[in-house]
C-alpha positions as a Markdown table, in Angstrom:
| # | Residue | x | y | z |
|---|---|---|---|---|
| 1 | Met | -6.6 | 10.6 | -32.1 |
| 2 | Thr | -7.2 | 13.2 | -28.5 |
| 3 | Phe | -7.2 | 11.0 | -25.5 |
| 4 | Ser | -10.5 | 13.1 | -24.1 |
| 5 | Arg | -11.0 | 13.8 | -20.4 |
| 6 | Ser | -14.2 | 13.0 | -20.7 |
| 7 | Val | -12.8 | 9.0 | -22.0 |
| 8 | Leu | -10.3 | 9.5 | -18.9 |
| 9 | Glu | -13.5 | 9.4 | -16.7 |
| 10 | Lys | -16.1 | 7.8 | -17.8 |
| 11 | Gly | -14.4 | 4.4 | -19.7 |
| 12 | Asn | -17.4 | 3.2 | -21.3 |
| 13 | Gly | -18.0 | 1.6 | -24.5 |
| 14 | Ile | -14.4 | 1.6 | -26.5 |
| 15 | Cys | -12.7 | -1.4 | -27.1 |
| 16 | Cys | -9.6 | -1.4 | -27.8 |
| 17 | Ala | -5.8 | -3.6 | -29.0 |
| 18 | Pro | -4.1 | -4.9 | -25.4 |
| 19 | Leu | -2.0 | -2.4 | -24.0 |
| 20 | Arg | 1.5 | -1.7 | -23.1 |
| 21 | Ile | 1.5 | -0.8 | -19.3 |
| 22 | Ala | 4.7 | 0.0 | -17.5 |
| 23 | Leu | 5.1 | 0.1 | -13.8 |
| 24 | Val | 7.9 | 2.2 | -12.2 |
| 25 | Thr | 8.6 | 0.9 | -8.4 |
| 26 | Val | 10.8 | 0.7 | -5.2 |
| 27 | Glu | 8.9 | -2.2 | -4.1 |
| 28 | Phe | 7.3 | -5.5 | -5.7 |
| 29 | Glu | 6.3 | -8.6 | -4.2 |
| 30 | Gly | 8.0 | -10.7 | -4.4 |
| 31 | Pro | 11.6 | -8.6 | -5.1 |
| 32 | Thr | 10.6 | -7.3 | -1.9 |
| 33 | Arg | 9.5 | -9.4 | 0.9 |
| 34 | Asn | 5.9 | -7.4 | 1.7 |
| 35 | Gly | 4.7 | -3.7 | 2.0 |
| 36 | Gly | 1.8 | -1.5 | 1.0 |
| 37 | Ile | 3.5 | -0.6 | -2.2 |
| 38 | Gly | 4.7 | -3.7 | -3.6 |
| 39 | Thr | 1.3 | -5.8 | -2.8 |
| 40 | Ala | -0.6 | -2.9 | -4.9 |
| 41 | Cys | 1.9 | -3.5 | -7.6 |
| 42 | Arg | 2.0 | -6.7 | -7.8 |
| 43 | Glu | -1.8 | -7.3 | -7.5 |
| 44 | Leu | -2.4 | -4.6 | -10.7 |
| 45 | Ala | 0.2 | -5.9 | -12.9 |
| 46 | Ser | -0.8 | -9.9 | -11.8 |
| 47 | Ala | -4.8 | -8.6 | -13.0 |
| 48 | Leu | -3.9 | -6.5 | -16.5 |
| 49 | Arg | -2.1 | -9.4 | -17.5 |
| 50 | Glu | -4.7 | -11.5 | -17.0 |
| 51 | Val | -6.9 | -10.0 | -19.1 |
| 52 | Gly | -4.1 | -9.4 | -21.4 |
| 53 | His | -2.3 | -5.9 | -21.6 |
| 54 | Glu | 1.3 | -6.3 | -22.3 |
| 55 | Val | 2.7 | -5.9 | -18.6 |
| 56 | Ser | 6.4 | -4.1 | -18.2 |
| 57 | Val | 8.0 | -3.4 | -14.2 |
| 58 | Phe | 10.9 | -1.0 | -13.6 |
| 59 | Phe | 12.5 | -2.2 | -10.2 |
| 60 | Ala | 14.4 | 0.3 | -8.6 |
| 61 | Gly | 14.3 | -1.1 | -5.1 |
| 62 | Pro | 17.0 | -3.8 | -3.3 |
| 63 | Phe | 15.8 | -7.1 | -3.1 |
| 64 | His | 14.7 | -9.5 | -0.3 |
| 65 | His | 16.2 | -12.0 | -1.6 |
| 66 | Asp | 18.1 | -13.2 | -5.3 |
| 67 | Asn | 18.9 | -10.3 | -7.8 |
| 68 | Glu | 17.4 | -9.7 | -10.9 |
| 69 | Glu | 18.5 | -12.4 | -13.4 |
| 70 | Phe | 16.2 | -15.0 | -10.8 |
| 71 | Trp | 12.8 | -12.2 | -11.3 |
| 72 | Lys | 13.4 | -11.5 | -14.4 |
| 73 | Tyr | 13.1 | -15.4 | -15.2 |
| 74 | Ala | 10.2 | -15.9 | -12.2 |
| 75 | Leu | 8.2 | -13.2 | -13.6 |
| 76 | Ala | 8.6 | -14.2 | -17.0 |
| 77 | Leu | 6.4 | -17.3 | -16.2 |
| 78 | Glu | 3.9 | -15.2 | -15.8 |
| 79 | Gly | 3.5 | -12.8 | -18.3 |
| 80 | Ile | 5.5 | -10.0 | -16.7 |
| 81 | Glu | 8.5 | -8.6 | -18.2 |
| 82 | Phe | 10.9 | -7.1 | -15.0 |
| 83 | Thr | 13.6 | -5.3 | -15.0 |
| 84 | Ala | 16.2 | -3.7 | -11.9 |
| 85 | Leu | 17.9 | -0.5 | -12.0 |
| 86 | Gln | 20.8 | -2.7 | -10.5 |
| 87 | Pro | 21.7 | -7.0 | -10.5 |
| 88 | His | 21.3 | -6.8 | -6.8 |
| 89 | Gly | 18.8 | -3.5 | -6.4 |
| 90 | Ile | 19.5 | 0.2 | -4.8 |
| 91 | Glu | 20.0 | -0.1 | -1.1 |
| 92 | Asp | 19.8 | 3.9 | -0.5 |
| 93 | Tyr | 16.5 | 4.8 | -2.6 |
| 94 | Asn | 16.1 | 8.0 | -0.8 |
| 95 | Gly | 19.5 | 9.0 | -1.5 |
| 96 | Gln | 19.4 | 8.4 | -4.6 |
| 97 | Arg | 16.2 | 9.8 | -6.1 |
| 98 | His | 17.8 | 11.7 | -8.8 |
| 99 | Val | 19.4 | 8.8 | -10.2 |
| 100 | Ile | 16.5 | 6.3 | -10.3 |
| 101 | Ser | 13.5 | 9.1 | -11.9 |
| 102 | Ala | 16.3 | 9.8 | -14.4 |
| 103 | Glu | 17.0 | 6.8 | -14.9 |
| 104 | Ala | 13.5 | 5.3 | -14.8 |
| 105 | Cys | 13.0 | 7.9 | -17.6 |
| 106 | Arg | 15.8 | 7.0 | -19.5 |
| 107 | Trp | 14.3 | 2.8 | -19.4 |
| 108 | Leu | 10.5 | 4.5 | -20.1 |
| 109 | Lys | 11.7 | 6.2 | -23.0 |
| 110 | Ser | 13.6 | 4.0 | -24.8 |
| 111 | Arg | 10.3 | 1.5 | -25.1 |
| 112 | Asp | 7.5 | 2.6 | -26.2 |
| 113 | Phe | 4.2 | 2.4 | -22.9 |
| 114 | Asp | 0.7 | 3.2 | -23.9 |
| 115 | Val | 0.3 | 4.0 | -19.7 |
| 116 | Val | 2.7 | 4.2 | -17.4 |
| 117 | His | 2.0 | 3.8 | -13.6 |
| 118 | Phe | 4.1 | 5.4 | -10.7 |
| 119 | His | 3.8 | 6.0 | -6.8 |
| 120 | Asp | 4.1 | 8.6 | -5.2 |
| 121 | Trp | 7.1 | 7.9 | -2.5 |
| 122 | Leu | 10.0 | 9.7 | -3.9 |
| 123 | Gly | 8.9 | 11.5 | -6.7 |
| 124 | Phe | 10.5 | 8.5 | -9.0 |
| 125 | Gly | 7.7 | 10.3 | -11.8 |
| 126 | Leu | 9.1 | 13.7 | -12.0 |
| 127 | Asp | 11.4 | 13.5 | -14.6 |
| 128 | Ala | 9.1 | 11.6 | -17.0 |
| 129 | Val | 6.5 | 14.3 | -16.3 |
| 130 | Gln | 8.1 | 17.2 | -16.6 |
| 131 | Met | 9.6 | 15.8 | -20.4 |
| 132 | Lys | 6.0 | 15.3 | -21.0 |
| 133 | Arg | 4.7 | 18.8 | -19.8 |
| 134 | Ala | 8.0 | 20.3 | -21.6 |
| 135 | Gly | 6.8 | 18.8 | -25.0 |
| 136 | Thr | 9.8 | 16.8 | -25.8 |
| 137 | Ala | 9.3 | 13.0 | -24.5 |
| 138 | Phe | 6.2 | 11.0 | -23.8 |
| 139 | Ala | 3.2 | 12.6 | -26.1 |
| 140 | Asp | 1.3 | 9.4 | -27.0 |
| 141 | Thr | 2.3 | 8.1 | -23.4 |
| 142 | Leu | -0.1 | 8.5 | -20.7 |
| 143 | Leu | 1.8 | 9.3 | -17.4 |
| 144 | Cys | -0.4 | 7.5 | -13.8 |
| 145 | Thr | 0.7 | 8.6 | -10.1 |
| 146 | Thr | -1.3 | 6.6 | -7.2 |
| 147 | Leu | -1.0 | 8.1 | -4.1 |
| 148 | His | 0.4 | 5.6 | -1.2 |
| 149 | Gly | 1.7 | 8.4 | 1.2 |
| 150 | Pro | 4.2 | 11.2 | 0.5 |
| 151 | Thr | 7.1 | 11.5 | 2.7 |
| 152 | His | 4.8 | 14.5 | 4.8 |
| 153 | Trp | 2.8 | 11.9 | 5.7 |
| 154 | Val | 4.9 | 9.7 | 6.8 |
| 155 | Asp | 6.5 | 11.9 | 8.6 |
| 156 | Leu | 3.5 | 12.9 | 10.5 |
| 157 | Gly | 2.9 | 9.4 | 11.5 |
| 158 | Asn | 6.9 | 8.5 | 12.8 |
| 159 | Glu | 6.0 | 12.6 | 14.6 |
| 160 | Val | 9.5 | 13.5 | 13.1 |
| 161 | Ser | 9.0 | 17.5 | 14.2 |
| 162 | Ala | 11.5 | 18.9 | 11.8 |
| 163 | Pro | 12.1 | 16.9 | 8.5 |
| 164 | Ser | 15.9 | 16.7 | 7.0 |
| 165 | Pro | 16.8 | 19.0 | 4.0 |
| 166 | Gln | 16.6 | 15.6 | 2.4 |
| 167 | Arg | 13.3 | 14.7 | 3.1 |
| 168 | Gln | 12.0 | 18.2 | 2.2 |
| 169 | Glu | 13.7 | 18.1 | -1.1 |
| 170 | Val | 12.0 | 14.8 | -1.4 |
| 171 | Gly | 8.7 | 15.7 | -0.5 |
| 172 | Phe | 8.9 | 18.9 | -3.2 |
| 173 | Ala | 9.8 | 16.4 | -5.7 |
| 174 | Glu | 6.6 | 13.9 | -4.5 |
| 175 | Arg | 4.3 | 17.2 | -5.1 |
| 176 | Arg | 5.4 | 17.9 | -8.6 |
| 177 | Ala | 5.2 | 14.7 | -10.0 |
| 178 | Val | 1.4 | 14.0 | -8.5 |
| 179 | Glu | 0.9 | 17.6 | -9.9 |
| 180 | Gly | 2.5 | 16.7 | -13.4 |
| 181 | Ser | 0.9 | 13.6 | -14.1 |
| 182 | Asp | -2.4 | 13.1 | -16.2 |
| 183 | Val | -4.7 | 10.9 | -14.2 |
| 184 | Val | -4.4 | 10.5 | -9.7 |
| 185 | Phe | -4.8 | 7.2 | -8.3 |
| 186 | Ser | -5.9 | 7.3 | -4.8 |
| 187 | Pro | -7.1 | 4.5 | -2.7 |
| 188 | Ser | -9.1 | 6.1 | -0.2 |
| 189 | Arg | -10.7 | 9.5 | -0.4 |
| 190 | Phe | -8.8 | 10.2 | 2.9 |
| 191 | Leu | -5.6 | 11.3 | 1.7 |
| 192 | Leu | -6.6 | 13.0 | -1.8 |
| 193 | Asp | -8.7 | 14.8 | 0.1 |
| 194 | Glu | -5.4 | 14.9 | 2.1 |
| 195 | Val | -2.8 | 16.5 | -0.2 |
| 196 | Ile | -5.8 | 18.8 | -1.6 |
| 197 | Gly | -6.3 | 20.1 | 1.3 |
| 198 | Arg | -2.2 | 21.5 | 1.4 |
| 199 | Gly | -2.5 | 23.0 | -1.5 |
| 200 | Trp | -1.8 | 20.4 | -3.8 |
| 201 | Lys | -2.8 | 20.6 | -7.6 |
| 202 | Val | -3.7 | 17.5 | -8.5 |
| 203 | Pro | -5.0 | 16.7 | -12.0 |
| 204 | Arg | -8.9 | 17.3 | -12.7 |
| 205 | Thr | -8.7 | 13.7 | -13.6 |
| 206 | Arg | -8.6 | 12.0 | -10.5 |
| 207 | Phe | -10.0 | 9.1 | -9.4 |
| 208 | Val | -10.3 | 6.7 | -6.1 |
| 209 | Arg | -9.9 | 2.9 | -6.6 |
| 210 | Gln | -9.5 | 0.6 | -3.6 |
| 211 | Asn | -5.9 | -1.4 | -4.1 |
| 212 | Ile | -6.8 | -5.0 | -5.9 |
| 213 | Leu | -6.9 | -8.0 | -3.4 |
| 214 | Gly | -6.7 | -11.0 | -6.0 |
| 215 | Gln | -7.1 | -14.0 | -3.3 |
| 216 | Ser | -10.2 | -13.2 | -1.3 |
| 217 | Ser | -12.2 | -15.0 | 0.8 |
| 218 | Pro | -14.6 | -17.8 | -0.3 |
| 219 | Ser | -16.5 | -17.5 | 2.7 |
| 220 | Leu | -18.0 | -13.7 | 3.4 |
| 221 | Ser | -20.7 | -14.2 | 2.0 |
| 222 | Val | -21.1 | -15.9 | 5.0 |
| 223 | Gly | -21.6 | -13.6 | 6.8 |
| 224 | Val | -20.2 | -12.1 | 10.4 |
| 225 | Arg | -18.9 | -14.8 | 12.6 |
| 226 | Thr | -17.2 | -14.7 | 15.9 |
| 227 | Arg | -14.5 | -16.6 | 18.5 |
| 228 | Pro | -12.8 | -16.8 | 21.4 |
| 229 | Val | -9.4 | -14.3 | 21.4 |
| 230 | Thr | -6.4 | -16.6 | 23.0 |
| 231 | Glu | -3.5 | -14.3 | 21.0 |
| 232 | Leu | -2.8 | -10.9 | 19.8 |
| 233 | Val | -0.9 | -10.3 | 17.2 |
| 234 | Phe | 0.3 | -6.9 | 16.7 |
| 235 | Phe | -0.2 | -7.1 | 12.7 |
| 236 | Gly | 2.6 | -4.4 | 10.8 |
| 237 | Arg | 6.1 | -2.6 | 10.5 |
| 238 | Leu | 7.2 | -2.6 | 13.9 |
| 239 | Glu | 8.0 | 1.0 | 14.5 |
| 240 | Lys | 6.2 | 4.2 | 15.8 |
| 241 | Leu | 3.6 | 4.7 | 12.2 |
| 242 | Lys | 2.3 | 1.4 | 12.8 |
| 243 | Gly | 1.7 | 1.9 | 16.8 |
| 244 | Leu | 4.3 | 0.2 | 18.0 |
| 245 | Asp | 4.2 | 2.5 | 21.0 |
| 246 | Ile | 0.4 | 2.2 | 21.2 |
| 247 | Phe | 0.2 | -1.3 | 21.2 |
| 248 | Cys | 3.1 | -1.4 | 24.3 |
| 249 | Asp | 1.5 | 1.1 | 26.5 |
| 250 | Thr | -1.6 | -1.0 | 25.9 |
| 251 | Ile | -0.3 | -4.2 | 27.4 |
| 252 | Asp | 1.3 | -2.2 | 30.1 |
| 253 | Leu | -3.0 | -1.1 | 30.6 |
| 254 | Leu | -3.9 | -4.5 | 30.8 |
| 255 | Arg | -1.3 | -6.0 | 32.7 |
| 256 | Ala | -2.9 | -9.0 | 34.9 |
| 257 | Glu | -6.4 | -8.7 | 33.2 |
| 258 | Ala | -4.8 | -10.6 | 29.7 |
| 259 | Gly | -4.7 | -13.8 | 31.9 |
| 260 | Asp | -3.3 | -16.0 | 29.4 |
| 261 | Ile | -3.7 | -14.1 | 26.3 |
| 262 | Arg | -0.1 | -14.6 | 24.2 |
| 263 | Leu | 1.6 | -11.2 | 22.6 |
| 264 | Thr | 3.1 | -11.9 | 18.7 |
| 265 | Phe | 4.8 | -9.4 | 17.1 |
| 266 | Leu | 4.4 | -9.8 | 13.1 |
| 267 | Gly | 6.0 | -7.7 | 11.0 |
| 268 | Arg | 9.2 | -6.3 | 9.4 |
| 269 | Gln | 11.9 | -4.9 | 12.4 |
| 270 | Asn | 12.2 | -1.0 | 12.1 |
| 271 | Thr | 13.2 | 1.6 | 14.4 |
| 272 | Ile | 11.7 | 3.9 | 17.3 |
| 273 | Asp | 12.2 | 7.2 | 18.5 |
| 274 | Gly | 16.2 | 5.6 | 17.7 |
| 275 | Glu | 16.4 | 2.5 | 19.3 |
| 276 | Gly | 15.3 | -0.8 | 17.6 |
| 277 | Ala | 12.6 | -2.7 | 17.5 |
| 278 | Ala | 13.4 | -5.9 | 19.4 |
| 279 | Ser | 15.7 | -3.6 | 21.4 |
| 280 | Tyr | 12.7 | -1.3 | 22.3 |
| 281 | Ile | 10.2 | -4.0 | 22.5 |
| 282 | Glu | 12.4 | -6.4 | 25.3 |
| 283 | Arg | 12.7 | -3.3 | 27.3 |
| 284 | Arg | 9.2 | -3.0 | 27.2 |
| 285 | Ala | 8.1 | -6.2 | 28.0 |
| 286 | Arg | 10.3 | -6.5 | 31.5 |
| 287 | Ser | 6.5 | -5.8 | 33.2 |
| 288 | Trp | 4.3 | -7.9 | 31.3 |
| 289 | His | 3.3 | -11.4 | 32.3 |
| 290 | Pro | 2.0 | -13.2 | 28.9 |
| 291 | Pro | 4.6 | -14.1 | 27.1 |
| 292 | Trp | 6.2 | -12.7 | 24.2 |
| 293 | Arg | 7.7 | -13.3 | 20.4 |
| 294 | Ile | 8.8 | -11.1 | 17.3 |
| 295 | Leu | 8.0 | -13.1 | 14.1 |
| 296 | Ser | 9.9 | -10.4 | 11.5 |
| 297 | Glu | 10.6 | -13.1 | 8.3 |
| 298 | Met | 7.6 | -13.8 | 7.0 |
| 299 | Pro | 6.7 | -13.6 | 3.8 |
| 300 | Arg | 3.1 | -12.5 | 2.8 |
| 301 | Glu | 1.2 | -15.3 | 2.8 |
| 302 | Arg | 2.6 | -17.5 | 5.9 |
| 303 | Ala | 2.0 | -13.9 | 7.4 |
| 304 | Leu | -1.8 | -14.3 | 6.9 |
| 305 | Ala | -2.0 | -17.9 | 7.2 |
| 306 | Phe | -0.5 | -17.9 | 11.1 |
| 307 | Leu | -3.2 | -14.8 | 11.3 |
| 308 | Lys | -6.0 | -17.5 | 10.2 |
| 309 | Val | -5.2 | -19.7 | 13.0 |
| 310 | Pro | -8.5 | -19.6 | 15.0 |
| 311 | Gly | -7.6 | -18.1 | 18.4 |
| 312 | Arg | -5.7 | -15.0 | 16.8 |
| 313 | Cys | -6.2 | -11.4 | 16.5 |
| 314 | Ala | -4.2 | -9.2 | 14.3 |
| 315 | Ile | -4.4 | -5.7 | 16.4 |
| 316 | Met | -3.1 | -2.7 | 14.6 |
| 317 | Pro | -2.9 | 0.8 | 16.0 |
| 318 | Ser | -1.5 | 2.9 | 13.0 |
| 319 | Arg | -1.1 | 6.7 | 13.8 |
| 320 | Val | -1.6 | 7.2 | 9.9 |
| 321 | Glu | -3.2 | 5.3 | 7.2 |
| 322 | Asn | -4.2 | 5.3 | 3.7 |
| 323 | Ser | -5.3 | 2.5 | 2.8 |
| 324 | Pro | -3.8 | -1.2 | 4.4 |
| 325 | Tyr | -3.6 | -3.0 | 2.9 |
| 326 | Ala | -2.8 | -5.0 | 6.1 |
| 327 | Val | -6.6 | -4.2 | 6.6 |
| 328 | Leu | -7.9 | -5.3 | 3.4 |
| 329 | Glu | -6.1 | -9.2 | 3.2 |
| 330 | Cys | -7.5 | -9.3 | 7.1 |
| 331 | Ile | -11.2 | -8.6 | 5.7 |
| 332 | Gly | -10.7 | -11.0 | 2.2 |
| 333 | Arg | -9.0 | -13.7 | 4.4 |
| 334 | Gly | -11.7 | -13.7 | 7.4 |
| 335 | Ile | -9.1 | -12.5 | 9.8 |
| 336 | Pro | -10.8 | -10.8 | 12.9 |
| 337 | Phe | -9.3 | -7.6 | 13.8 |
| 338 | Leu | -8.8 | -4.9 | 15.3 |
| 339 | Ala | -7.5 | -1.4 | 13.6 |
| 340 | Ser | -7.4 | 2.5 | 14.8 |
| 341 | Ser | -9.9 | 4.2 | 13.1 |
| 342 | Val | -7.1 | 6.3 | 11.3 |
| 343 | Gly | -7.2 | 7.9 | 7.5 |
| 344 | Gly | -8.6 | 5.6 | 4.9 |
| 345 | Thr | -9.3 | 2.5 | 7.3 |
| 346 | Pro | -13.0 | 3.3 | 7.7 |
| 347 | Glu | -13.5 | 3.5 | 4.0 |
| 348 | Leu | -12.4 | -0.7 | 3.7 |
| 349 | Ile | -15.0 | -1.7 | 6.1 |
| 350 | Arg | -18.6 | -2.3 | 5.5 |
| 351 | Ser | -19.8 | 1.1 | 7.0 |
| 352 | Asp | -22.3 | -1.1 | 9.9 |
| 353 | Trp | -19.3 | -3.0 | 11.1 |
| 354 | Arg | -17.1 | -0.2 | 11.7 |
| 355 | Lys | -17.9 | 0.4 | 15.2 |
| 356 | Ala | -17.2 | -3.2 | 15.8 |
| 357 | Val | -13.6 | -3.2 | 14.8 |
| 358 | Leu | -12.2 | 0.4 | 15.4 |
| 359 | Phe | -11.1 | 2.5 | 17.8 |
| 360 | Pro | -9.8 | 5.8 | 18.5 |
| 361 | Asn | -6.6 | 5.5 | 18.1 |
| 362 | Ser | -4.8 | 5.5 | 22.0 |
| 363 | Pro | -3.7 | 2.8 | 24.5 |
| 364 | Glu | -7.1 | 3.6 | 26.1 |
| 365 | Asp | -9.3 | 3.1 | 23.8 |
| 366 | Leu | -7.4 | 0.2 | 22.2 |
| 367 | Cys | -7.4 | -1.2 | 26.1 |
| 368 | Arg | -11.1 | -1.3 | 25.6 |
| 369 | Ala | -11.5 | -3.3 | 22.4 |
| 370 | Ile | -9.4 | -6.0 | 23.5 |
| 371 | Lys | -11.3 | -6.4 | 26.6 |
| 372 | Trp | -14.4 | -6.3 | 24.7 |
| 373 | Ile | -12.7 | -9.3 | 22.3 |
| 374 | Leu | -11.2 | -11.1 | 25.3 |
| 375 | Ala | -15.2 | -11.2 | 27.2 |
| 376 | Glu | -17.1 | -11.7 | 23.6 |
| 377 | Gly | -14.8 | -12.7 | 20.8 |
| 378 | Ala | -13.7 | -11.2 | 17.9 |
| 379 | Val | -15.0 | -10.6 | 14.6 |
| 380 | Ile | -14.9 | -11.0 | 10.9 |
| 381 | Val | -16.8 | -8.0 | 8.9 |
| 382 | Pro | -17.1 | -7.5 | 5.4 |
| 383 | Pro | -16.0 | -5.0 | 3.2 |
| 384 | Glu | -17.3 | -1.7 | 2.0 |
| 385 | Val | -16.1 | -2.6 | -1.8 |
| 386 | Leu | -16.8 | -6.4 | -2.7 |
| 387 | Phe | -13.0 | -6.7 | -4.3 |
| 388 | Glu | -14.1 | -7.7 | -7.8 |
| 389 | Glu | -15.8 | -5.0 | -7.5 |
| 390 | Thr | -12.6 | -2.6 | -7.6 |
| 391 | Arg | -11.3 | -5.6 | -10.0 |
| 392 | Arg | -13.5 | -4.8 | -12.3 |
| 393 | Gln | -13.1 | -1.5 | -11.9 |
| 394 | Trp | -9.2 | -1.4 | -12.4 |
| 395 | Leu | -9.6 | -3.4 | -15.5 |
| 396 | Ala | -12.7 | -1.6 | -17.8 |
| 397 | Trp | -10.7 | 2.3 | -16.9 |
| 398 | His | -7.5 | 0.4 | -18.5 |
| 399 | Ser | -9.5 | -1.7 | -21.6 |
| 400 | Ser | -11.6 | 1.5 | -22.5 |
| 401 | Leu | -8.3 | 3.0 | -23.0 |
| 402 | Pro | -7.3 | 3.8 | -26.8 |
| 403 | Lys | -4.7 | 1.8 | -28.3 |
| 404 | Arg | -2.1 | 4.7 | -29.1 |
| 405 | Arg | -1.4 | 7.8 | -30.6 |
| 406 | Gly | -1.4 | 11.0 | -29.0 |
| 407 | Met | -3.1 | 10.5 | -25.3 |
| 408 | Ser | -3.1 | 13.5 | -23.1 |
| 409 | Ala | -5.9 | 14.1 | -20.5 |
| 410 | Ser | -7.0 | 17.4 | -22.6 |
| 411 | Ser | -10.8 | 18.7 | -22.2 |
| 412 | Gly | -12.9 | 17.5 | -25.2 |
């Protein structure tokens, strides 16, 4: 049976038995506290399992808490098979990219999967796609890669002007893994166009599919609301990529005009220009009037519940973005926010409401936007694509695939 490109693209009218599907990832929500890749993988795995597919996860990252045995049992209760590269995870997954790629390939070869999903970051799919292109393995397995954010793009956001040889090697592996895949998904049109513009030979079978968000607000159909703002919450990893310095520069501009506003930094701590995030914020805050705090240990659900409290507004001044879950979750939970209009962020918001919550990425523009919401109230906006439709698209594509044998992306 030939797995034609027309079937891959249209996915219509084919009924099939449940597929055996694997996800190879360095992040997975639960073992990983939070993060876009981990959330995307968990949401996709759960959605596929709910409709009857067999789902297995090969986890190659560090554990936030507990170990492989705990999560193997916990996820088995949800019908998801879980395997970790090491019982307690790998901390240096950048330095051990080769090991992870080889071990993931060995694990996949020992099984019999119909579909495998990799993420682009770190290029863990390279060994598998090379073996398939050489005709030595995976002839009956569809190898898919989703664009979340390759290394060169992350370095751009963190203003790394001269990437190390190791990071250049990782970037090369990421590109080759994407180019060798049967199918490529991108949550945003922006990132797909960006890598193509850099000369990546992305497979012809490619899709723009927003990430799945399983739990959305039941009040989305009610429409747009406003409410007063008493607390500004920086929402995202505490690093330059997510605009920590831009937010601090903005608070410098606001100063006395902020009045009784409170400040919270909600996200995992990282470094900014070599300085720890907590130290950086404390140093910057010496001239601020508003009280501030750092909350770095909240898992995803608690963080969203925190933001849902009336009076709080999430601020996301990222330098670069693909299709940020932080924005998607704020839309889905009815949380007011302001976000920089970079990358694929505008694609998440219904076009007629983008100007209400997006700002050009500068402290001056963010300052103007904050002054507006302090005076007029924060806005809750609807999504560009309904979450139910996104889930339907992902599941319909998988359910359209033939069961086993001869899976290739050949034309015809």
